[in-house]
ZADO-1210 file (C-alpha; in nm, 4 decimals, padded with zeros to 6 digits):
<atoms>
<atom x="-00.0020" y="00.0067" z="00.0025" code="MET" pos="1"/>
<atom x="00.3034" y="00.2358" z="00.0758" code="ARG" pos="2"/>
<atom x="00.4232" y="00.1742" z="-00.2856" code="THR" pos="3"/>
<atom x="00.0952" y="00.2476" z="-00.4365" code="ILE" pos="4"/>
<atom x="00.0417" y="00.5558" z="-00.2252" code="LEU" pos="5"/>
<atom x="00.3903" y="00.6933" z="-00.3358" code="LYS" pos="6"/>
<atom x="00.3264" y="00.6000" z="-00.7044" code="ALA" pos="7"/>
<atom x="-00.0224" y="00.7996" z="-00.6834" code="GLY" pos="8"/>
<atom x="00.1619" y="01.0853" z="-00.5227" code="SER" pos="9"/>
<atom x="00.3986" y="01.1062" z="-00.8122" code="SER" pos="10"/>
<atom x="00.1214" y="01.0781" z="-01.0647" code="VAL" pos="11"/>
<atom x="-00.0786" y="01.3529" z="-00.8983" code="PHE" pos="12"/>
<atom x="00.2256" y="01.5501" z="-00.8441" code="GLY" pos="13"/>
<atom x="00.2930" y="01.5322" z="-01.2293" code="LEU" pos="14"/>
<atom x="-00.0874" y="01.6176" z="-01.2820" code="SER" pos="15"/>
<atom x="-00.0663" y="01.8984" z="-01.0594" code="ALA" pos="16"/>
<atom x="00.2164" y="02.0692" z="-01.2370" code="ILE" pos="17"/>
<atom x="00.0611" y="02.0046" z="-01.5868" code="PHE" pos="18"/>
<atom x="-00.2575" y="02.1565" z="-01.4611" code="LEU" pos="19"/>
<atom x="-00.1037" y="02.4634" z="-01.3150" code="ILE" pos="20"/>
<atom x="00.1461" y="02.5333" z="-01.6108" code="ILE" pos="21"/>
<atom x="-00.0605" y="02.3992" z="-01.9126" code="PHE" pos="22"/>
<atom x="-00.4278" y="02.4238" z="-01.8130" code="PRO" pos="23"/>
<atom x="-00.5394" y="02.4971" z="-02.1783" code="ARG" pos="24"/>
<atom x="-00.3445" y="02.1810" z="-02.3021" code="THR" pos="25"/>
<atom x="-00.5256" y="01.9759" z="-02.0476" code="PHE" pos="26"/>
<atom x="-00.8670" y="02.1068" z="-02.1382" code="LEU" pos="27"/>
<atom x="-00.8029" y="02.0465" z="-02.4960" code="ASP" pos="28"/>
<atom x="-00.6969" y="01.6917" z="-02.4302" code="LEU" pos="29"/>
<atom x="-01.0254" y="01.6436" z="-02.2568" code="LEU" pos="30"/>
<atom x="-01.2121" y="01.8133" z="-02.5362" code="GLN" pos="31"/>
<atom x="-01.3448" y="02.0674" z="-02.2979" code="LEU" pos="32"/>
<atom x="-01.3969" y="02.4395" z="-02.3646" code="GLU" pos="33"/>
<atom x="-01.0891" y="02.6572" z="-02.2838" code="THR" pos="34"/>
<atom x="-01.2562" y="02.9493" z="-02.1349" code="SER" pos="35"/>
<atom x="-01.0832" y="03.1720" z="-01.8797" code="ASP" pos="36"/>
<atom x="-01.3057" y="03.0416" z="-01.6110" code="GLY" pos="37"/>
<atom x="-01.2254" y="02.6700" z="-01.7055" code="MET" pos="38"/>
<atom x="-00.8342" y="02.7636" z="-01.7158" code="VAL" pos="39"/>
<atom x="-00.8730" y="02.9130" z="-01.3652" code="TRP" pos="40"/>
<atom x="-01.0739" y="02.5997" z="-01.2494" code="SER" pos="41"/>
<atom x="-00.7941" y="02.3632" z="-01.3830" code="MET" pos="42"/>
<atom x="-00.5275" y="02.5789" z="-01.1917" code="ARG" pos="43"/>
<atom x="-00.7350" y="02.5577" z="-00.8702" code="MET" pos="44"/>
<atom x="-00.7453" y="02.1851" z="-00.9156" code="ILE" pos="45"/>
<atom x="-00.3753" y="02.1828" z="-00.9527" code="GLY" pos="46"/>
<atom x="-00.3003" y="02.3603" z="-00.6486" code="ILE" pos="47"/>
<atom x="-00.5473" y="02.1274" z="-00.4481" code="THR" pos="48"/>
<atom x="-00.3657" y="01.8267" z="-00.6155" code="LEU" pos="49"/>
<atom x="-00.0301" y="01.9632" z="-00.4627" code="VAL" pos="50"/>
<atom x="-00.1754" y="01.9198" z="-00.1170" code="ALA" pos="51"/>
<atom x="-00.3199" y="01.5695" z="-00.2024" code="LEU" pos="52"/>
<atom x="00.0186" y="01.4723" z="-00.3367" code="THR" pos="53"/>
<atom x="00.1949" y="01.5779" z="-00.0195" code="GLY" pos="54"/>
<atom x="-00.0574" y="01.3974" z="00.1990" code="ASN" pos="55"/>
<atom x="-00.0358" y="01.0852" z="00.0048" code="MET" pos="56"/>
<atom x="00.3528" y="01.0848" z="00.0336" code="TRP" pos="57"/>
<atom x="00.3515" y="01.1707" z="00.4069" code="ASN" pos="58"/>
<atom x="00.0880" y="00.9033" z="00.4816" code="ASN" pos="59"/>
<atom x="00.2973" y="00.6373" z="00.2876" code="SER" pos="60"/>
<atom x="00.5676" y="00.7031" z="00.5411" code="GLN" pos="61"/>
<atom x="00.3630" y="00.6261" z="00.8468" code="GLN" pos="62"/>
<atom x="00.4711" y="00.3295" z="01.0511" code="ARG" pos="63"/>
<atom x="00.1263" y="00.2369" z="01.1664" code="ASN" pos="64"/>
<atom x="-00.0178" y="-00.0144" z="00.9122" code="ASP" pos="65"/>
<atom x="-00.3918" y="00.0521" z="01.0211" code="GLN" pos="66"/>
<atom x="-00.3339" y="00.4182" z="00.9390" code="ARG" pos="67"/>
<atom x="-00.1880" y="00.3379" z="00.5899" code="VAL" pos="68"/>
<atom x="-00.4770" y="00.1059" z="00.5319" code="ALA" pos="69"/>
<atom x="-00.7297" y="00.3718" z="00.6178" code="SER" pos="70"/>
<atom x="-00.5661" y="00.6174" z="00.3627" code="VAL" pos="71"/>
<atom x="-00.5758" y="00.3351" z="00.1036" code="ALA" pos="72"/>
<atom x="-00.9429" y="00.2806" z="00.1520" code="LYS" pos="73"/>
<atom x="-00.9996" y="00.6478" z="00.1057" code="ILE" pos="74"/>
<atom x="-00.7672" y="00.6570" z="-00.2065" code="MET" pos="75"/>
<atom x="-00.9351" y="00.3441" z="-00.3508" code="CYS" pos="76"/>
<atom x="-01.2745" y="00.4979" z="-00.3411" code="VAL" pos="77"/>
<atom x="-01.1603" y="00.8409" z="-00.4751" code="SER" pos="78"/>
<atom x="-00.9551" y="00.6694" z="-00.7553" code="ALA" pos="79"/>
<atom x="-01.2589" y="00.4791" z="-00.8690" code="ALA" pos="80"/>
<atom x="-01.4674" y="00.7976" z="-00.8357" code="GLY" pos="81"/>
<atom x="-01.2059" y="00.9831" z="-01.0541" code="LEU" pos="82"/>
<atom x="-01.2379" y="00.6987" z="-01.3206" code="GLY" pos="83"/>
<atom x="-01.6240" y="00.7187" z="-01.3350" code="VAL" pos="84"/>
<atom x="-01.6362" y="01.0986" z="-01.3246" code="LEU" pos="85"/>
<atom x="-01.3771" y="01.1089" z="-01.6029" code="THR" pos="86"/>
<atom x="-01.5960" y="00.8902" z="-01.8258" code="LEU" pos="87"/>
<atom x="-01.8974" y="01.1146" z="-01.7460" code="MET" pos="88"/>
<atom x="-01.7218" y="01.4213" z="-01.9009" code="ILE" pos="89"/>
<atom x="-01.9537" y="01.6531" z="-02.0644" code="PRO" pos="90"/>
<atom x="-01.7585" y="01.6220" z="-02.4043" code="ALA" pos="91"/>
<atom x="-01.6680" y="01.3821" z="-02.6535" code="PRO" pos="92"/>
<atom x="-01.4830" y="01.0884" z="-02.5400" code="LEU" pos="93"/>
<atom x="-01.1342" y="01.0861" z="-02.6791" code="ALA" pos="94"/>
<atom x="-00.7931" y="00.8827" z="-02.6277" code="TRP" pos="95"/>
<atom x="-00.6781" y="01.0958" z="-02.3419" code="PHE" pos="96"/>
<atom x="-01.0319" y="01.0731" z="-02.1622" code="THR" pos="97"/>
<atom x="-00.9972" y="00.6901" z="-02.1750" code="TYR" pos="98"/>
<atom x="-00.6306" y="00.6919" z="-02.0562" code="LEU" pos="99"/>
<atom x="-00.7167" y="00.9284" z="-01.7726" code="TYR" pos="100"/>
<atom x="-01.0094" y="00.7310" z="-01.6486" code="ALA" pos="101"/>
<atom x="-00.7958" y="00.3989" z="-01.6993" code="ALA" pos="102"/>
<atom x="-00.5323" y="00.5479" z="-01.4669" code="ILE" pos="103"/>
<atom x="-00.7963" y="00.6134" z="-01.1930" code="GLY" pos="104"/>
<atom x="-00.9455" y="00.2620" z="-01.2271" code="PHE" pos="105"/>
<atom x="-00.5859" y="00.1069" z="-01.2208" code="ALA" pos="106"/>
<atom x="-00.4985" y="00.2755" z="-00.8991" code="PHE" pos="107"/>
<atom x="-00.8230" y="00.1852" z="-00.7529" code="SER" pos="108"/>
<atom x="-00.7758" y="-00.1949" z="-00.8268" code="LEU" pos="109"/>
<atom x="-00.4276" y="-00.1587" z="-00.7076" code="ALA" pos="110"/>
<atom x="-00.5566" y="-00.0416" z="-00.3820" code="TYR" pos="111"/>
<atom x="-00.8189" y="-00.2807" z="-00.3618" code="LEU" pos="112"/>
<atom x="-00.5997" y="-00.5789" z="-00.4226" code="ILE" pos="113"/>
<atom x="-00.3397" y="-00.4495" z="-00.1618" code="ALA" pos="114"/>
<atom x="-00.6389" y="-00.4212" z="00.0885" code="LEU" pos="115"/>
<atom x="-00.7765" y="-00.7434" z="00.0191" code="LEU" pos="116"/>
<atom x="-00.4190" y="-00.9177" z="00.0563" code="ARG" pos="117"/>
<atom x="-00.3750" y="-00.7624" z="00.3903" code="LYS" pos="118"/>
</atoms>
């Protein structure tokens, strides 16, 4: 679970940087409008992901297995939700949309497997 949290932290960290620096590109890849409001929203999400990245990394360092498992449960549900919401996007589904959803589902599945093995 600790390794999955670290990997997820890295992916969210890269996403955060991308959203903050290149929000229009991200919106284009998702086939969404690139209004000033949407660009601002993407940057706000990017800043929020910075916080999530740090929390995931810090929680992966905990010695208490129960606490790590609790974080993994939250991330399992959240990653699945990310996948579902990505597929519900109000835009035509494109290769990037499917890829982004697949990443969310893959992390959710990895957390679930790790939790069931514990």
